[in-house]
C-alpha positions in Angstrom: 25.3 4.0 6.6 22.1 5.2 4.7 20.9 3.7 1.4 21.9 6.8 -0.6 25.7 6.4 0.8 25.7 2.8 -0.2 24.9 3.3 -3.8 27.6 5.8 -4.1 30.0 3.9 -2.6 29.5 1.0 -4.7 28.9 3.1 -7.8 32.6 4.3 -7.2 34.0 0.6 -6.8 32.5 0.1 -10.5 29.6 -2.1 -9.4 26.7 -1.7 -12.0 23.4 -0.4 -11.1 21.6 -4.2 -11.5 24.0 -5.6 -9.1 23.3 -2.8 -6.5 19.7 -3.0 -6.7 19.8 -6.7 -6.4 22.5 -6.7 -3.3 20.0 -4.1 -1.5 16.8 -6.4 -2.2 18.3 -9.1 -1.0 19.3 -6.8 2.2 15.4 -6.5 2.4 15.0 -3.1 1.2 12.0 -2.0 -0.2 12.4 -1.1 -4.2 10.3 1.9 -3.4 13.3 2.9 -0.8 15.9 1.9 -3.8 14.4 3.7 -6.7 14.1 6.5 -4.4 18.1 6.7 -3.1 19.0 6.1 -7.2 17.1 8.9 -7.9 18.9 11.1 -5.4 22.2 9.6 -6.0 21.7 10.8 -9.8 20.8 14.4 -8.9 23.8 14.4 -6.8 25.9 13.2 -9.2 25.1 15.0 -11.2 25.2 18.1 -9.8 28.8 17.5 -8.4 30.9 17.1 -11.8 29.7 20.6 -12.3 31.8 22.3 -10.1 35.1 20.7 -11.6 34.4 22.3 -14.9 33.9 25.4 -13.2 37.0 25.3 -11.0 39.2 24.4 -13.7 38.2 27.1 -16.1 39.2 29.3 -13.3 42.1 28.0 -13.2 42.5 28.1 -16.8 41.5 31.9 -16.9 43.6 33.1 -13.8 47.4 32.8 -15.7 45.9 35.2 -18.2 46.9 38.5 -16.4 50.3 37.2 -15.6 51.1 36.3 -19.0 49.8 39.6 -20.4 52.4 41.6 -18.2 55.4 40.5 -20.1 53.4 41.3 -23.2 52.9 44.7 -22.2 56.4 45.6 -20.8 57.8 45.6 -24.5 55.1 47.7 -25.5 55.8 50.2 -22.7 59.4 50.2 -23.9 58.4 50.6 -27.5 56.0 53.7 -26.7 58.5 55.3 -24.8 61.3 55.3 -27.9 58.3 55.6 -30.8 55.8 58.1 -31.1 52.6 56.8 -29.3 50.1 57.2 -32.1 51.2 54.1 -33.9 51.3 51.9 -30.8 48.9 53.2 -28.7 45.8 50.9 -30.2 48.5 47.4 -28.9 47.5 47.6 -25.0 43.9 47.9 -26.2 43.8 44.8 -28.3 45.7 42.7 -25.6 43.3 43.6 -23.1 40.3 42.6 -25.6 41.9 39.6 -26.2 41.4 37.8 -22.7 38.1 39.4 -22.8 37.4 37.3 -26.0 38.6 34.2 -24.4 36.4 35.0 -21.7 33.4 35.2 -23.6 34.5 32.0 -25.8 34.7 30.0 -22.3 31.9 31.1 -21.0 29.5 28.6 -22.4 31.2 25.8 -21.4 29.7 25.1 -17.7 26.2 25.0 -19.4 27.1 22.5 -21.5 27.4 19.8 -18.5 24.4 18.3 -18.0 23.2 15.1 -16.4 22.8 13.5 -19.5 26.4 14.0 -20.6 27.7 12.4 -17.4 25.2 9.5 -16.2 23.9 8.4 -19.6 23.7 4.7 -17.9 21.0 5.5 -14.9 18.4 7.2 -17.5 16.9 3.3 -17.4 15.5 3.3 -14.0 12.6 5.7 -14.4 9.1 5.1 -14.0 9.3 2.2 -16.7 11.4 -0.2 -14.3 9.8 0.8 -11.0 6.3 -0.3 -12.8 8.2 -3.2 -14.1 9.0 -4.1 -10.5 6.0 -3.3 -9.0 4.1 -5.7 -11.6 6.4 -8.3 -10.9 6.3 -8.4 -7.5 2.2 -8.3 -8.0 2.6 -11.1 -9.7 4.5 -13.1 -7.5 2.2 -12.3 -4.9 -0.8 -13.5 -6.7 1.0 -16.5 -8.0 2.0 -17.3 -4.2 -1.8 -16.4 -3.1 -3.4 -18.8 -5.7 -1.0 -22.0 -5.0 -2.8 -21.6 -1.5 -6.2 -20.5 -2.3 -6.4 -21.7 -5.9 -8.4 -20.1 -8.3 -10.6 -16.8 -7.3 -13.3 -17.5 -9.6 -13.5 -21.5 -8.4 -13.1 -20.4 -4.9 -16.0 -17.8 -5.2 -18.1 -20.5 -7.4 -17.7 -23.0 -4.6 -18.8 -20.4 -1.7 -21.4 -19.6 -3.4 -22.6 -23.0 -3.4 -22.2 -23.5 0.1 -24.4 -20.5 1.1 -27.0 -22.0 -1.2 -26.7 -25.4 0.5 -27.0 -23.8 3.9 -29.8 -21.2 2.9 -31.9 -24.5 1.9 -30.9 -26.4 4.9 -32.1 -23.4 7.2 -35.7 -22.8 5.1 -36.1 -26.6 5.9 -35.3 -26.3 9.4 -38.0 -23.4 9.8 -40.4 -25.4 7.7 -39.9 -28.4 10.5 -40.3 -25.9 13.7 -43.3 -24.6 12.0 -45.0 -28.1 11.6 -44.1 -28.7 15.1 -45.6 -25.4 16.4 -48.8 -26.3 14.8 -48.6 -29.8 16.1 -48.0 -28.8 19.7 -51.0 -26.1 19.8 -53.2 -29.2 18.1 -52.1 -31.1 21.0 -52.8 -29.0 23.8 -56.0 -27.9 22.2 -57.3 -31.7 22.4 -56.0 -31.8 26.0 -58.0 -28.9 26.6 -60.9 -30.7 25.0 -60.3 -33.7 26.9 -60.2 -32.1 30.1 -63.9 -30.3 29.8 -65.1 -33.8 28.8 -63.5 -34.8 31.8 -64.6 -32.2 33.8 -68.0 -33.2 33.1 -68.1 -36.5 33.8 -67.0 -35.6 36.9 -69.9 -33.2 37.8 -72.4 -36.1 36.2 -71.0 -38.6 38.6 -71.2 -36.3 41.6 -74.7 -35.4 40.5 -75.7 -39.2 40.3 -73.8 -40.1 43.7 -75.8 -37.2 45.4 -79.0 -38.4 44.1 -78.2 -42.0 45.5 -76.6 -41.1 49.1 -79.1 -38.7 49.9 -81.7 -41.5 50.5 -79.4 -43.3 51.8 -78.5 -40.8 54.4 -82.3 -39.8 55.1 -82.5 -44.0 56.2 -79.5 -43.6 58.4 -80.8 -40.9 60.4 -84.4 -42.1 60.5 -82.9 -45.5 62.6 -80.8 -43.5 64.4 -83.9 -41.8 65.9 -86.0 -45.3 66.5 -82.8 -46.8 67.9 -82.7 -44.3 70.8 -86.2 -44.6 71.3 
């Protein structure tokens, strides 16, 4: 069963609109769908009663031709016995009388309006829908605040944490720069020390060459003498 059918059935049972809306919301139906269904039911109920007055009006108008026949028959008998000059206008007056009644009842269907039949449903307009939507939003915000807290306080805490992290990153960056400079300094010192060691080794090699050359010459001479 659709939402529209449920609303119409409960209205026929005499349930108030507030109780209908509460019952449908308890079933998990969104307020927007309930409001649309109420509007459709309002239009449908406003259109359907218009057919009943029209039918009643047609039923009231149908007997007139039958009632006219007995009224016309005496006039015909009277016209047969009396001169037609005196009674000739009577049938016209009798035929005009239903026409006047018909003109009198014609505007009646136009008097039936939506406000005459269902004035109690005027409260379910844009204001009621706006109040329901505002209530839903307020409840959602209250539930969110109960979980997260005040938005301004939450924003302030986040900003403080971001500033703290920014300061820490700056300190880490400065420490990395100092460490890099220290490493480069140590590498430079190691290069200078290596150059000095290389120079010392060259000097030692020169000194050893100067000492070893005379000894080598003496050893060679001693070998020559021993061979002789």
